[in-house]
N, C-alpha and C positions, 0 to 999 in steps of 0.2 A: 107467199111472205109464212114460211113456217117459222115458228118461234122457239128456237134452241134451250131445252131446261138446263140451268146454268150449274155450274159444278157442284155449289153449296147446296142446292138444292136437290140434285141427285142423290151427294153422299146423303142428306135428311132422309130421303126417299127409301135409300136403303136400309139406311138407320131403324127406319119405320117396319119394315118389312122383317129386318129379323128379330126387331121385339115383338113382331105379333108372330114370328113363326115360334118363338120363343114361349110366349104366353099361351098357344095352343098346344104346344107339347105340355105345359106346366098346368093346365086342364084338364088335359088326358091322364097326367099322372093322377089328380087330386080327382078323378071322376073313379079310377082304379083302385086309391084308397079308401074313398069314400063306399066302395062296393065290397070291398075287403071286412069294412069296418061294419058293414051288414050283415056280412057272412059271420065273421065274428060273434057279435050279440045273438046272431041267432043260434049258431052253436052253443054259448052259454046259457041260455033262455033253458035250452033240451038239456043240456047236463043238469042243471036246477032241478028239471022235471026227475029226474032219474033215481033211483033206489041208491043207497050210501053201495050197498055190495054189487050195482049194475057194472057188465062187464064191458069197458069201453075201450075203443081201437084208434088210433090216430094215424093220418097217412103220414108215410117217411116214403116217399119218392112214392113209384109203384107198387108199395108194399105196405099192407096195414100191419099194424103193429100195437099189441095190447098194452095199455098203460090203468093206472090206479085214475079214478075220476077225479081224486084231489090234485094230482099233479098235471092232469092235462086241464080243471079250471085254472091254475096258476099259469100255465104257459097261453092260455088263453088271452088271462087278463093282461098279462106282461104285454101281448102283442097288441091288443086291444090298445093300452096305456102308449106304444110305440106308435102304432097307427095313427092314434089323436095327436100326437107330439108332432109328426110329420104332417100332418092336416095343417095344422097351426103355423107351421113353418111355410107349406106350400102357399095358405091363404095370405100370409104377408108376403110374399114374394110376387102372389098375383096383384095384391093394392100397388105395391111398390111397380111391377111391370105396367099395369094401366094409368101409372102415376107417368111414366117416363114416356108411354105410348102419348097419353093427352099431352104432355109437351113438347114431343118432337113434331105432333102434328099443327100446334100453334107457332113453333117455328118456321114450319113449311109454309104456311098461312102467312106467316108476316113478310119470309123472303117472297113469296110468288107476290103479295100485295105490294111489295117495293120493288119490284120487278116490271109491274105492270107502267107503263107509258100514259100520260095523258091523252085523249084524244084532241 
């Protein structure tokens, strides 16, 4: 006596799986951005320690290019601001995704409890 899963439950299970995969990718991107932010903050701290006339290089692909300390600081601050903004967006998407997952899980539970016939 095997019980088949109703099509409506199968659809919800598939949706749940897709949402979980999307959340996983979102969390990986969030983690990557957090690591990038740590790196940017570290670079800015090191720049602040340097003398005004210090020689500074930045990586452009496989090449190091000489730039002024001020220009590099401005570029890093802009990159930091952009990264923080992207992180905030991802955090909002994370919260929305978790709410959707919870909603689908409740739908599945509701559908499954409705499918169980009394003994």
